[in-house]
mmCIF file of the protein (N, C-alpha, C, O) and its ligand, coordinates in Angstrom:
data_MODEL
# 
_entry.id   MODEL 
# 
loop_
_entity.id 
_entity.type 
_entity.pdbx_number_of_molecules 
1 polymer     1 
2 non-polymer 1 
# 
_entity_poly.entity_id                      1 
_entity_poly.type                           'polypeptide(L)' 
_entity_poly.nstd_linkage                   no 
_entity_poly.nstd_monomer                   no 
_entity_poly.pdbx_seq_one_letter_code       MSDVVTCAFCGTEAPEAETLTWTVAVENGRRRAFCDTCSRSNLRAMEGKLDSEWW 
_entity_poly.pdbx_seq_one_letter_code_can   MSDVVTCAFCGTEAPEAETLTWTVAVENGRRRAFCDTCSRSNLRAMEGKLDSEWW 
_entity_poly.pdbx_strand_id                 A 
# 
loop_
_entity_poly_seq.entity_id 
_entity_poly_seq.num 
_entity_poly_seq.mon_id 
_entity_poly_seq.hetero 
1 1  MET n 
1 2  SER n 
1 3  ASP n 
1 4  VAL n 
1 5  VAL n 
1 6  THR n 
1 7  CYS n 
1 8  ALA n 
1 9  PHE n 
1 10 CYS n 
1 11 GLY n 
1 12 THR n 
1 13 GLU n 
1 14 ALA n 
1 15 PRO n 
1 16 GLU n 
1 17 ALA n 
1 18 GLU n 
1 19 THR n 
1 20 LEU n 
1 21 THR n 
1 22 TRP n 
1 23 THR n 
1 24 VAL n 
1 25 ALA n 
1 26 VAL n 
1 27 GLU n 
1 28 ASN n 
1 29 GLY n 
1 30 ARG n 
1 31 ARG n 
1 32 ARG n 
1 33 ALA n 
1 34 PHE n 
1 35 CYS n 
1 36 ASP n 
1 37 THR n 
1 38 CYS n 
1 39 SER n 
1 40 ARG n 
1 41 SER n 
1 42 ASN n 
1 43 LEU n 
1 44 ARG n 
1 45 ALA n 
1 46 MET n 
1 47 GLU n 
1 48 GLY n 
1 49 LYS n 
1 50 LEU n 
1 51 ASP n 
1 52 SER n 
1 53 GLU n 
1 54 TRP n 
1 55 TRP n 
# 
loop_
_struct_asym.id 
_struct_asym.entity_id 
A 1 
B 2 
# 
loop_
_chem_comp.id 
_chem_comp.type 
_chem_comp.mon_nstd_flag 
ALA 'L-peptide linking' y 
ARG 'L-peptide linking' y 
ASN 'L-peptide linking' y 
ASP 'L-peptide linking' y 
CYS 'L-peptide linking' y 
GLU 'L-peptide linking' y 
GLY 'peptide linking'   y 
LEU 'L-peptide linking' y 
LYS 'L-peptide linking' y 
MET 'L-peptide linking' y 
PHE 'L-peptide linking' y 
PRO 'L-peptide linking' y 
SER 'L-peptide linking' y 
THR 'L-peptide linking' y 
TRP 'L-peptide linking' y 
VAL 'L-peptide linking' y 
ZN  non-polymer         . 
# 
_pdbx_entity_nonpoly.entity_id   2 
_pdbx_entity_nonpoly.name        ? 
_pdbx_entity_nonpoly.comp_id     ZN 
# 
_pdbx_nonpoly_scheme.asym_id         B 
_pdbx_nonpoly_scheme.entity_id       2 
_pdbx_nonpoly_scheme.mon_id          ZN 
_pdbx_nonpoly_scheme.ndb_seq_num     1 
_pdbx_nonpoly_scheme.pdb_seq_num     101 
_pdbx_nonpoly_scheme.auth_seq_num    101 
_pdbx_nonpoly_scheme.pdb_mon_id      ZN 
_pdbx_nonpoly_scheme.auth_mon_id     ZN 
_pdbx_nonpoly_scheme.pdb_strand_id   A 
_pdbx_nonpoly_scheme.pdb_ins_code    . 
# 
loop_
_atom_site.group_PDB 
_atom_site.id 
_atom_site.type_symbol 
_atom_site.label_atom_id 
_atom_site.label_alt_id 
_atom_site.label_comp_id 
_atom_site.label_asym_id 
_atom_site.label_entity_id 
_atom_site.label_seq_id 
_atom_site.pdbx_PDB_ins_code 
_atom_site.Cartn_x 
_atom_site.Cartn_y 
_atom_site.Cartn_z 
_atom_site.occupancy 
_atom_site.B_iso_or_equiv 
_atom_site.pdbx_formal_charge 
_atom_site.auth_seq_id 
_atom_site.auth_comp_id 
_atom_site.auth_asym_id 
_atom_site.auth_atom_id 
_atom_site.pdbx_PDB_model_num 
ATOM   1   N  N  . MET A 1 1  ? -23.113 82.251  76.019 1.00 0.00 ? 1   MET A N  1 
ATOM   2   C  CA . MET A 1 1  ? -23.938 81.700  74.950 1.00 0.00 ? 1   MET A CA 1 
ATOM   3   C  C  . MET A 1 1  ? -25.028 82.672  74.528 1.00 0.00 ? 1   MET A C  1 
ATOM   4   O  O  . MET A 1 1  ? -25.247 82.903  73.339 1.00 0.00 ? 1   MET A O  1 
ATOM   5   N  N  . SER A 1 2  ? -25.707 83.237  75.521 1.00 0.00 ? 2   SER A N  1 
ATOM   6   C  CA . SER A 1 2  ? -26.797 84.140  75.179 1.00 0.00 ? 2   SER A CA 1 
ATOM   7   C  C  . SER A 1 2  ? -26.419 85.598  75.447 1.00 0.00 ? 2   SER A C  1 
ATOM   8   O  O  . SER A 1 2  ? -27.264 86.441  75.747 1.00 0.00 ? 2   SER A O  1 
ATOM   9   N  N  . ASP A 1 3  ? -25.130 85.857  75.328 1.00 0.00 ? 3   ASP A N  1 
ATOM   10  C  CA . ASP A 1 3  ? -24.715 87.249  75.590 1.00 0.00 ? 3   ASP A CA 1 
ATOM   11  C  C  . ASP A 1 3  ? -25.373 88.198  74.623 1.00 0.00 ? 3   ASP A C  1 
ATOM   12  O  O  . ASP A 1 3  ? -25.521 87.909  73.436 1.00 0.00 ? 3   ASP A O  1 
ATOM   13  N  N  . VAL A 1 4  ? -25.762 89.328  75.149 1.00 0.00 ? 4   VAL A N  1 
ATOM   14  C  CA . VAL A 1 4  ? -26.329 90.383  74.329 1.00 0.00 ? 4   VAL A CA 1 
ATOM   15  C  C  . VAL A 1 4  ? -25.281 91.484  74.213 1.00 0.00 ? 4   VAL A C  1 
ATOM   16  O  O  . VAL A 1 4  ? -24.679 91.923  75.193 1.00 0.00 ? 4   VAL A O  1 
ATOM   17  N  N  . VAL A 1 5  ? -25.096 91.905  72.973 1.00 0.00 ? 5   VAL A N  1 
ATOM   18  C  CA . VAL A 1 5  ? -24.142 92.992  72.696 1.00 0.00 ? 5   VAL A CA 1 
ATOM   19  C  C  . VAL A 1 5  ? -24.926 94.260  72.465 1.00 0.00 ? 5   VAL A C  1 
ATOM   20  O  O  . VAL A 1 5  ? -25.914 94.270  71.731 1.00 0.00 ? 5   VAL A O  1 
ATOM   21  N  N  . THR A 1 6  ? -24.494 95.294  73.075 1.00 0.00 ? 6   THR A N  1 
ATOM   22  C  CA . THR A 1 6  ? -25.161 96.595  72.927 1.00 0.00 ? 6   THR A CA 1 
ATOM   23  C  C  . THR A 1 6  ? -24.286 97.540  72.130 1.00 0.00 ? 6   THR A C  1 
ATOM   24  O  O  . THR A 1 6  ? -23.096 97.684  72.407 1.00 0.00 ? 6   THR A O  1 
ATOM   25  N  N  . CYS A 1 7  ? -24.866 98.167  71.163 1.00 0.00 ? 7   CYS A N  1 
ATOM   26  C  CA . CYS A 1 7  ? -24.134 99.155  70.363 1.00 0.00 ? 7   CYS A CA 1 
ATOM   27  C  C  . CYS A 1 7  ? -23.792 100.357 71.277 1.00 0.00 ? 7   CYS A C  1 
ATOM   28  O  O  . CYS A 1 7  ? -24.663 100.935 71.927 1.00 0.00 ? 7   CYS A O  1 
ATOM   29  N  N  . ALA A 1 8  ? -22.529 100.695 71.296 1.00 0.00 ? 8   ALA A N  1 
ATOM   30  C  CA . ALA A 1 8  ? -22.071 101.778 72.174 1.00 0.00 ? 8   ALA A CA 1 
ATOM   31  C  C  . ALA A 1 8  ? -22.517 103.127 71.677 1.00 0.00 ? 8   ALA A C  1 
ATOM   32  O  O  . ALA A 1 8  ? -22.421 104.126 72.389 1.00 0.00 ? 8   ALA A O  1 
ATOM   33  N  N  . PHE A 1 9  ? -23.012 103.158 70.441 1.00 0.00 ? 9   PHE A N  1 
ATOM   34  C  CA . PHE A 1 9  ? -23.369 104.474 69.860 1.00 0.00 ? 9   PHE A CA 1 
ATOM   35  C  C  . PHE A 1 9  ? -24.877 104.690 69.949 1.00 0.00 ? 9   PHE A C  1 
ATOM   36  O  O  . PHE A 1 9  ? -25.314 105.719 70.463 1.00 0.00 ? 9   PHE A O  1 
ATOM   37  N  N  . CYS A 1 10 ? -25.687 103.740 69.458 1.00 0.00 ? 10  CYS A N  1 
ATOM   38  C  CA . CYS A 1 10 ? -27.136 103.975 69.386 1.00 0.00 ? 10  CYS A CA 1 
ATOM   39  C  C  . CYS A 1 10 ? -27.915 103.133 70.376 1.00 0.00 ? 10  CYS A C  1 
ATOM   40  O  O  . CYS A 1 10 ? -29.122 103.316 70.533 1.00 0.00 ? 10  CYS A O  1 
ATOM   41  N  N  . GLY A 1 11 ? -27.233 102.206 71.049 1.00 0.00 ? 11  GLY A N  1 
ATOM   42  C  CA . GLY A 1 11 ? -27.889 101.435 72.082 1.00 0.00 ? 11  GLY A CA 1 
ATOM   43  C  C  . GLY A 1 11 ? -28.663 100.226 71.585 1.00 0.00 ? 11  GLY A C  1 
ATOM   44  O  O  . GLY A 1 11 ? -29.351 99.571  72.368 1.00 0.00 ? 11  GLY A O  1 
ATOM   45  N  N  . THR A 1 12 ? -28.565 99.923  70.309 1.00 0.00 ? 12  THR A N  1 
ATOM   46  C  CA . THR A 1 12 ? -29.198 98.759  69.764 1.00 0.00 ? 12  THR A CA 1 
ATOM   47  C  C  . THR A 1 12 ? -28.630 97.511  70.406 1.00 0.00 ? 12  THR A C  1 
ATOM   48  O  O  . THR A 1 12 ? -27.420 97.408  70.609 1.00 0.00 ? 12  THR A O  1 
ATOM   49  N  N  . GLU A 1 13 ? -29.488 96.570  70.724 1.00 0.00 ? 13  GLU A N  1 
ATOM   50  C  CA . GLU A 1 13 ? -29.031 95.316  71.341 1.00 0.00 ? 13  GLU A CA 1 
ATOM   51  C  C  . GLU A 1 13 ? -29.301 94.156  70.409 1.00 0.00 ? 13  GLU A C  1 
ATOM   52  O  O  . GLU A 1 13 ? -30.338 94.100  69.749 1.00 0.00 ? 13  GLU A O  1 
ATOM   53  N  N  . ALA A 1 14 ? -28.342 93.215  70.362 1.00 0.00 ? 14  ALA A N  1 
ATOM   54  C  CA . ALA A 1 14 ? -28.502 92.022  69.514 1.00 0.00 ? 14  ALA A CA 1 
ATOM   55  C  C  . ALA A 1 14 ? -27.743 90.871  70.141 1.00 0.00 ? 14  ALA A C  1 
ATOM   56  O  O  . ALA A 1 14 ? -26.726 91.089  70.800 1.00 0.00 ? 14  ALA A O  1 
ATOM   57  N  N  . PRO A 1 15 ? -28.215 89.656  69.949 1.00 0.00 ? 15  PRO A N  1 
ATOM   58  C  CA . PRO A 1 15 ? -27.470 88.483  70.429 1.00 0.00 ? 15  PRO A CA 1 
ATOM   59  C  C  . PRO A 1 15 ? -26.085 88.471  69.827 1.00 0.00 ? 15  PRO A C  1 
ATOM   60  O  O  . PRO A 1 15 ? -25.883 88.881  68.684 1.00 0.00 ? 15  PRO A O  1 
ATOM   61  N  N  . GLU A 1 16 ? -25.115 87.987  70.623 1.00 0.00 ? 16  GLU A N  1 
ATOM   62  C  CA . GLU A 1 16 ? -23.722 88.047  70.157 1.00 0.00 ? 16  GLU A CA 1 
ATOM   63  C  C  . GLU A 1 16 ? -23.574 87.345  68.805 1.00 0.00 ? 16  GLU A C  1 
ATOM   64  O  O  . GLU A 1 16 ? -22.770 87.763  67.972 1.00 0.00 ? 16  GLU A O  1 
ATOM   65  N  N  . ALA A 1 17 ? -24.338 86.293  68.592 1.00 0.00 ? 17  ALA A N  1 
ATOM   66  C  CA . ALA A 1 17 ? -24.210 85.563  67.333 1.00 0.00 ? 17  ALA A CA 1 
ATOM   67  C  C  . ALA A 1 17 ? -24.586 86.390  66.121 1.00 0.00 ? 17  ALA A C  1 
ATOM   68  O  O  . ALA A 1 17 ? -24.174 86.081  65.003 1.00 0.00 ? 17  ALA A O  1 
ATOM   69  N  N  . GLU A 1 18 ? -25.380 87.458  66.336 1.00 0.00 ? 18  GLU A N  1 
ATOM   70  C  CA . GLU A 1 18 ? -25.780 88.305  65.230 1.00 0.00 ? 18  GLU A CA 1 
ATOM   71  C  C  . GLU A 1 18 ? -24.926 89.513  65.092 1.00 0.00 ? 18  GLU A C  1 
ATOM   72  O  O  . GLU A 1 18 ? -25.231 90.384  64.278 1.00 0.00 ? 18  GLU A O  1 
ATOM   73  N  N  . THR A 1 19 ? -23.867 89.611  65.846 1.00 0.00 ? 19  THR A N  1 
ATOM   74  C  CA . THR A 1 19 ? -23.023 90.806  65.836 1.00 0.00 ? 19  THR A CA 1 
ATOM   75  C  C  . THR A 1 19 ? -21.658 90.540  65.191 1.00 0.00 ? 19  THR A C  1 
ATOM   76  O  O  . THR A 1 19 ? -20.713 91.305  65.382 1.00 0.00 ? 19  THR A O  1 
ATOM   77  N  N  . LEU A 1 20 ? -21.568 89.453  64.431 1.00 0.00 ? 20  LEU A N  1 
ATOM   78  C  CA . LEU A 1 20 ? -20.295 89.127  63.817 1.00 0.00 ? 20  LEU A CA 1 
ATOM   79  C  C  . LEU A 1 20 ? -19.870 90.188  62.858 1.00 0.00 ? 20  LEU A C  1 
ATOM   80  O  O  . LEU A 1 20 ? -18.676 90.360  62.612 1.00 0.00 ? 20  LEU A O  1 
ATOM   81  N  N  . THR A 1 21 ? -20.814 90.905  62.308 1.00 0.00 ? 21  THR A N  1 
ATOM   82  C  CA . THR A 1 21 ? -20.462 91.934  61.327 1.00 0.00 ? 21  THR A CA 1 
ATOM   83  C  C  . THR A 1 21 ? -20.315 93.308  61.979 1.00 0.00 ? 21  THR A C  1 
ATOM   84  O  O  . THR A 1 21 ? -20.008 94.300  61.317 1.00 0.00 ? 21  THR A O  1 
ATOM   85  N  N  . TRP A 1 22 ? -20.538 93.339  63.279 1.00 0.00 ? 22  TRP A N  1 
ATOM   86  C  CA . TRP A 1 22 ? -20.360 94.613  63.988 1.00 0.00 ? 22  TRP A CA 1 
ATOM   87  C  C  . TRP A 1 22 ? -18.895 94.972  64.072 1.00 0.00 ? 22  TRP A C  1 
ATOM   88  O  O  . TRP A 1 22 ? -18.005 94.136  63.908 1.00 0.00 ? 22  TRP A O  1 
ATOM   89  N  N  . THR A 1 23 ? -18.685 96.215  64.326 1.00 0.00 ? 23  THR A N  1 
ATOM   90  C  CA . THR A 1 23 ? -17.311 96.679  64.577 1.00 0.00 ? 23  THR A CA 1 
ATOM   91  C  C  . THR A 1 23 ? -17.061 96.698  66.097 1.00 0.00 ? 23  THR A C  1 
ATOM   92  O  O  . THR A 1 23 ? -17.814 97.303  66.860 1.00 0.00 ? 23  THR A O  1 
ATOM   93  N  N  . VAL A 1 24 ? -15.983 96.018  66.505 1.00 0.00 ? 24  VAL A N  1 
ATOM   94  C  CA . VAL A 1 24 ? -15.661 95.970  67.908 1.00 0.00 ? 24  VAL A CA 1 
ATOM   95  C  C  . VAL A 1 24 ? -14.331 96.658  68.144 1.00 0.00 ? 24  VAL A C  1 
ATOM   96  O  O  . VAL A 1 24 ? -13.339 96.334  67.491 1.00 0.00 ? 24  VAL A O  1 
ATOM   97  N  N  . ALA A 1 25 ? -14.302 97.582  69.048 1.00 0.00 ? 25  ALA A N  1 
ATOM   98  C  CA . ALA A 1 25 ? -13.039 98.253  69.384 1.00 0.00 ? 25  ALA A CA 1 
ATOM   99  C  C  . ALA A 1 25 ? -12.796 98.153  70.869 1.00 0.00 ? 25  ALA A C  1 
ATOM   100 O  O  . ALA A 1 25 ? -13.733 98.197  71.666 1.00 0.00 ? 25  ALA A O  1 
ATOM   101 N  N  . VAL A 1 26 ? -11.553 98.020  71.237 1.00 0.00 ? 26  VAL A N  1 
ATOM   102 C  CA . VAL A 1 26 ? -11.220 97.964  72.640 1.00 0.00 ? 26  VAL A CA 1 
ATOM   103 C  C  . VAL A 1 26 ? -10.603 99.289  73.045 1.00 0.00 ? 26  VAL A C  1 
ATOM   104 O  O  . VAL A 1 26 ? -9.556  99.689  72.537 1.00 0.00 ? 26  VAL A O  1 
ATOM   105 N  N  . GLU A 1 27 ? -11.260 99.951  73.952 1.00 0.00 ? 27  GLU A N  1 
ATOM   106 C  CA . GLU A 1 27 ? -10.748 101.257 74.436 1.00 0.00 ? 27  GLU A CA 1 
ATOM   107 C  C  . GLU A 1 27 ? -10.575 101.199 75.947 1.00 0.00 ? 27  GLU A C  1 
ATOM   108 O  O  . GLU A 1 27 ? -11.531 100.964 76.687 1.00 0.00 ? 27  GLU A O  1 
ATOM   109 N  N  . ASN A 1 28 ? -9.386  101.410 76.378 1.00 0.00 ? 28  ASN A N  1 
ATOM   110 C  CA . ASN A 1 28 ? -9.095  101.409 77.824 1.00 0.00 ? 28  ASN A CA 1 
ATOM   111 C  C  . ASN A 1 28 ? -9.502  100.095 78.464 1.00 0.00 ? 28  ASN A C  1 
ATOM   112 O  O  . ASN A 1 28 ? -9.974  100.066 79.601 1.00 0.00 ? 28  ASN A O  1 
ATOM   113 N  N  . GLY A 1 29 ? -9.319  99.016  77.733 1.00 0.00 ? 29  GLY A N  1 
ATOM   114 C  CA . GLY A 1 29 ? -9.630  97.697  78.280 1.00 0.00 ? 29  GLY A CA 1 
ATOM   115 C  C  . GLY A 1 29 ? -11.095 97.309  78.201 1.00 0.00 ? 29  GLY A C  1 
ATOM   116 O  O  . GLY A 1 29 ? -11.464 96.188  78.550 1.00 0.00 ? 29  GLY A O  1 
ATOM   117 N  N  . ARG A 1 30 ? -11.909 98.205  77.756 1.00 0.00 ? 30  ARG A N  1 
ATOM   118 C  CA . ARG A 1 30 ? -13.345 97.898  77.633 1.00 0.00 ? 30  ARG A CA 1 
ATOM   119 C  C  . ARG A 1 30 ? -13.672 97.616  76.179 1.00 0.00 ? 30  ARG A C  1 
ATOM   120 O  O  . ARG A 1 30 ? -13.183 98.301  75.281 1.00 0.00 ? 30  ARG A O  1 
ATOM   121 N  N  . ARG A 1 31 ? -14.490 96.620  75.951 1.00 0.00 ? 31  ARG A N  1 
ATOM   122 C  CA . ARG A 1 31 ? -14.906 96.335  74.602 1.00 0.00 ? 31  ARG A CA 1 
ATOM   123 C  C  . ARG A 1 31 ? -16.107 97.149  74.221 1.00 0.00 ? 31  ARG A C  1 
ATOM   124 O  O  . ARG A 1 31 ? -17.115 97.152  74.927 1.00 0.00 ? 31  ARG A O  1 
ATOM   125 N  N  . ARG A 1 32 ? -16.009 97.833  73.123 1.00 0.00 ? 32  ARG A N  1 
ATOM   126 C  CA . ARG A 1 32 ? -17.107 98.646  72.644 1.00 0.00 ? 32  ARG A CA 1 
ATOM   127 C  C  . ARG A 1 32 ? -17.530 98.150  71.279 1.00 0.00 ? 32  ARG A C  1 
ATOM   128 O  O  . ARG A 1 32 ? -16.700 98.033  70.377 1.00 0.00 ? 32  ARG A O  1 
ATOM   129 N  N  . ALA A 1 33 ? -18.805 97.857  71.113 1.00 0.00 ? 33  ALA A N  1 
ATOM   130 C  CA . ALA A 1 33 ? -19.298 97.345  69.844 1.00 0.00 ? 33  ALA A CA 1 
ATOM   131 C  C  . ALA A 1 33 ? -20.150 98.398  69.153 1.00 0.00 ? 33  ALA A C  1 
ATOM   132 O  O  . ALA A 1 33 ? -20.878 99.157  69.792 1.00 0.00 ? 33  ALA A O  1 
ATOM   133 N  N  . PHE A 1 34 ? -20.040 98.422  67.857 1.00 0.00 ? 34  PHE A N  1 
ATOM   134 C  CA . PHE A 1 34 ? -20.887 99.304  67.046 1.00 0.00 ? 34  PHE A CA 1 
ATOM   135 C  C  . PHE A 1 34 ? -21.606 98.524  65.999 1.00 0.00 ? 34  PHE A C  1 
ATOM   136 O  O  . PHE A 1 34 ? -21.002 97.747  65.259 1.00 0.00 ? 34  PHE A O  1 
ATOM   137 N  N  . CYS A 1 35 ? -22.915 98.727  65.930 1.00 0.00 ? 35  CYS A N  1 
ATOM   138 C  CA . CYS A 1 35 ? -23.729 97.974  64.979 1.00 0.00 ? 35  CYS A CA 1 
ATOM   139 C  C  . CYS A 1 35 ? -23.411 98.333  63.521 1.00 0.00 ? 35  CYS A C  1 
ATOM   140 O  O  . CYS A 1 35 ? -22.703 99.302  63.245 1.00 0.00 ? 35  CYS A O  1 
ATOM   141 N  N  . ASP A 1 36 ? -23.938 97.552  62.625 1.00 0.00 ? 36  ASP A N  1 
ATOM   142 C  CA . ASP A 1 36 ? -23.638 97.809  61.185 1.00 0.00 ? 36  ASP A CA 1 
ATOM   143 C  C  . ASP A 1 36 ? -23.900 99.220  60.797 1.00 0.00 ? 36  ASP A C  1 
ATOM   144 O  O  . ASP A 1 36 ? -23.077 99.863  60.146 1.00 0.00 ? 36  ASP A O  1 
ATOM   145 N  N  . THR A 1 37 ? -25.061 99.718  61.200 1.00 0.00 ? 37  THR A N  1 
ATOM   146 C  CA . THR A 1 37 ? -25.434 101.079 60.830 1.00 0.00 ? 37  THR A CA 1 
ATOM   147 C  C  . THR A 1 37 ? -24.472 102.125 61.343 1.00 0.00 ? 37  THR A C  1 
ATOM   148 O  O  . THR A 1 37 ? -24.036 103.016 60.615 1.00 0.00 ? 37  THR A O  1 
ATOM   149 N  N  . CYS A 1 38 ? -24.155 101.992 62.616 1.00 0.00 ? 38  CYS A N  1 
ATOM   150 C  CA . CYS A 1 38 ? -23.252 102.970 63.202 1.00 0.00 ? 38  CYS A CA 1 
ATOM   151 C  C  . CYS A 1 38 ? -21.839 102.790 62.682 1.00 0.00 ? 38  CYS A C  1 
ATOM   152 O  O  . CYS A 1 38 ? -21.116 103.770 62.504 1.00 0.00 ? 38  CYS A O  1 
ATOM   153 N  N  . SER A 1 39 ? -21.436 101.554 62.436 1.00 0.00 ? 39  SER A N  1 
ATOM   154 C  CA . SER A 1 39 ? -20.115 101.323 61.899 1.00 0.00 ? 39  SER A CA 1 
ATOM   155 C  C  . SER A 1 39 ? -19.936 102.060 60.586 1.00 0.00 ? 39  SER A C  1 
ATOM   156 O  O  . SER A 1 39 ? -18.889 102.650 60.318 1.00 0.00 ? 39  SER A O  1 
ATOM   157 N  N  . ARG A 1 40 ? -20.995 102.011 59.763 1.00 0.00 ? 40  ARG A N  1 
ATOM   158 C  CA . ARG A 1 40 ? -20.916 102.668 58.504 1.00 0.00 ? 40  ARG A CA 1 
ATOM   159 C  C  . ARG A 1 40 ? -20.916 104.167 58.636 1.00 0.00 ? 40  ARG A C  1 
ATOM   160 O  O  . ARG A 1 40 ? -20.137 104.858 57.981 1.00 0.00 ? 40  ARG A O  1 
ATOM   161 N  N  . SER A 1 41 ? -21.800 104.677 59.492 1.00 0.00 ? 41  SER A N  1 
ATOM   162 C  CA . SER A 1 41 ? -21.907 106.129 59.638 1.00 0.00 ? 41  SER A CA 1 
ATOM   163 C  C  . SER A 1 41 ? -20.716 106.709 60.359 1.00 0.00 ? 41  SER A C  1 
ATOM   164 O  O  . SER A 1 41 ? -20.431 107.899 60.221 1.00 0.00 ? 41  SER A O  1 
ATOM   165 N  N  . ASN A 1 42 ? -20.008 105.892 61.133 1.00 0.00 ? 42  ASN A N  1 
ATOM   166 C  CA . ASN A 1 42 ? -18.888 106.390 61.869 1.00 0.00 ? 42  ASN A CA 1 
ATOM   167 C  C  . ASN A 1 42 ? -17.530 106.034 61.260 1.00 0.00 ? 42  ASN A C  1 
ATOM   168 O  O  . ASN A 1 42 ? -16.468 106.352 61.796 1.00 0.00 ? 42  ASN A O  1 
ATOM   169 N  N  . LEU A 1 43 ? -17.620 105.365 60.121 1.00 0.00 ? 43  LEU A N  1 
ATOM   170 C  CA . LEU A 1 43 ? -16.391 104.872 59.525 1.00 0.00 ? 43  LEU A CA 1 
ATOM   171 C  C  . LEU A 1 43 ? -15.376 106.000 59.294 1.00 0.00 ? 43  LEU A C  1 
ATOM   172 O  O  . LEU A 1 43 ? -14.187 105.871 59.585 1.00 0.00 ? 43  LEU A O  1 
ATOM   173 N  N  . ARG A 1 44 ? -15.889 107.088 58.766 1.00 0.00 ? 44  ARG A N  1 
ATOM   174 C  CA . ARG A 1 44 ? -14.955 108.187 58.476 1.00 0.00 ? 44  ARG A CA 1 
ATOM   175 C  C  . ARG A 1 44 ? -14.370 108.762 59.739 1.00 0.00 ? 44  ARG A C  1 
ATOM   176 O  O  . ARG A 1 44 ? -13.177 109.060 59.796 1.00 0.00 ? 44  ARG A O  1 
ATOM   177 N  N  . ALA A 1 45 ? -15.188 108.920 60.740 1.00 0.00 ? 45  ALA A N  1 
ATOM   178 C  CA . ALA A 1 45 ? -14.684 109.470 62.011 1.00 0.00 ? 45  ALA A CA 1 
ATOM   179 C  C  . ALA A 1 45 ? -13.684 108.513 62.624 1.00 0.00 ? 45  ALA A C  1 
ATOM   180 O  O  . ALA A 1 45 ? -12.648 108.940 63.134 1.00 0.00 ? 45  ALA A O  1 
ATOM   181 N  N  . MET A 1 46 ? -13.985 107.210 62.582 1.00 0.00 ? 46  MET A N  1 
ATOM   182 C  CA . MET A 1 46 ? -13.088 106.266 63.183 1.00 0.00 ? 46  MET A CA 1 
ATOM   183 C  C  . MET A 1 46 ? -11.770 106.186 62.426 1.00 0.00 ? 46  MET A C  1 
ATOM   184 O  O  . MET A 1 46 ? -10.701 106.088 63.029 1.00 0.00 ? 46  MET A O  1 
ATOM   185 N  N  . GLU A 1 47 ? -11.854 106.228 61.131 1.00 0.00 ? 47  GLU A N  1 
ATOM   186 C  CA . GLU A 1 47 ? -10.619 106.245 60.339 1.00 0.00 ? 47  GLU A CA 1 
ATOM   187 C  C  . GLU A 1 47 ? -9.772  107.499 60.685 1.00 0.00 ? 47  GLU A C  1 
ATOM   188 O  O  . GLU A 1 47 ? -8.553  107.433 60.842 1.00 0.00 ? 47  GLU A O  1 
ATOM   189 N  N  . GLY A 1 48 ? -10.464 108.609 60.791 1.00 0.00 ? 48  GLY A N  1 
ATOM   190 C  CA . GLY A 1 48 ? -9.739  109.817 61.078 1.00 0.00 ? 48  GLY A CA 1 
ATOM   191 C  C  . GLY A 1 48 ? -9.048  109.760 62.431 1.00 0.00 ? 48  GLY A C  1 
ATOM   192 O  O  . GLY A 1 48 ? -7.945  110.278 62.607 1.00 0.00 ? 48  GLY A O  1 
ATOM   193 N  N  . LYS A 1 49 ? -9.725  109.115 63.394 1.00 0.00 ? 49  LYS A N  1 
ATOM   194 C  CA . LYS A 1 49 ? -9.177  109.065 64.727 1.00 0.00 ? 49  LYS A CA 1 
ATOM   195 C  C  . LYS A 1 49 ? -8.102  108.011 64.885 1.00 0.00 ? 49  LYS A C  1 
ATOM   196 O  O  . LYS A 1 49 ? -7.090  108.237 65.549 1.00 0.00 ? 49  LYS A O  1 
ATOM   197 N  N  . LEU A 1 50 ? -8.322  106.859 64.273 1.00 0.00 ? 50  LEU A N  1 
ATOM   198 C  CA . LEU A 1 50 ? -7.452  105.745 64.457 1.00 0.00 ? 50  LEU A CA 1 
ATOM   199 C  C  . LEU A 1 50 ? -6.399  105.638 63.380 1.00 0.00 ? 50  LEU A C  1 
ATOM   200 O  O  . LEU A 1 50 ? -5.480  104.825 63.476 1.00 0.00 ? 50  LEU A O  1 
ATOM   201 N  N  . ASP A 1 51 ? -6.529  106.445 62.369 1.00 0.00 ? 51  ASP A N  1 
ATOM   202 C  CA . ASP A 1 51 ? -5.589  106.434 61.253 1.00 0.00 ? 51  ASP A CA 1 
ATOM   203 C  C  . ASP A 1 51 ? -5.620  105.101 60.529 1.00 0.00 ? 51  ASP A C  1 
ATOM   204 O  O  . ASP A 1 51 ? -6.503  104.285 60.795 1.00 0.00 ? 51  ASP A O  1 
ATOM   205 N  N  . SER A 1 52 ? -4.701  104.861 59.638 1.00 0.00 ? 52  SER A N  1 
ATOM   206 C  CA . SER A 1 52 ? -4.798  103.765 58.714 1.00 0.00 ? 52  SER A CA 1 
ATOM   207 C  C  . SER A 1 52 ? -4.336  102.441 59.307 1.00 0.00 ? 52  SER A C  1 
ATOM   208 O  O  . SER A 1 52 ? -4.692  101.391 58.772 1.00 0.00 ? 52  SER A O  1 
ATOM   209 N  N  . GLU A 1 53 ? -3.573  102.441 60.369 1.00 0.00 ? 53  GLU A N  1 
ATOM   210 C  CA . GLU A 1 53 ? -3.030  101.207 60.864 1.00 0.00 ? 53  GLU A CA 1 
ATOM   211 C  C  . GLU A 1 53 ? -4.113  100.276 61.450 1.00 0.00 ? 53  GLU A C  1 
ATOM   212 O  O  . GLU A 1 53 ? -3.933  99.064  61.563 1.00 0.00 ? 53  GLU A O  1 
ATOM   213 N  N  . TRP A 1 54 ? -5.266  100.916 61.823 1.00 0.00 ? 54  TRP A N  1 
ATOM   214 C  CA . TRP A 1 54 ? -6.362  100.123 62.404 1.00 0.00 ? 54  TRP A CA 1 
ATOM   215 C  C  . TRP A 1 54 ? -6.996  99.210  61.365 1.00 0.00 ? 54  TRP A C  1 
ATOM   216 O  O  . TRP A 1 54 ? -7.428  98.104  61.691 1.00 0.00 ? 54  TRP A O  1 
ATOM   217 N  N  . TRP A 1 55 ? -7.055  99.660  60.124 1.00 0.00 ? 55  TRP A N  1 
ATOM   218 C  CA . TRP A 1 55 ? -7.682  98.850  59.075 1.00 0.00 ? 55  TRP A CA 1 
ATOM   219 C  C  . TRP A 1 55 ? -6.561  98.176  58.279 1.00 0.00 ? 55  TRP A C  1 
ATOM   220 O  O  . TRP A 1 55 ? -6.833  97.436  57.334 1.00 0.00 ? 55  TRP A O  1 
HETATM 221 ZN ZN . ZN  B 2 .  ? -25.644 101.393 66.523 1.00 0.00 2 101 ZN  A ZN 1 
# 
């Protein structure tokens, strides 16, 4: 209920309820969340790495 999600990139923390717009990726069975800001700034890198099938 009161889970806090931490951005894997910048370390920003927010209640899970406020992270619905965050980007969540599962890598090696671990869930990694990226905040709005980092999602945007990393979008190109993520697209390049994960290719088009991810989106
Ligand atoms: Zn972040």
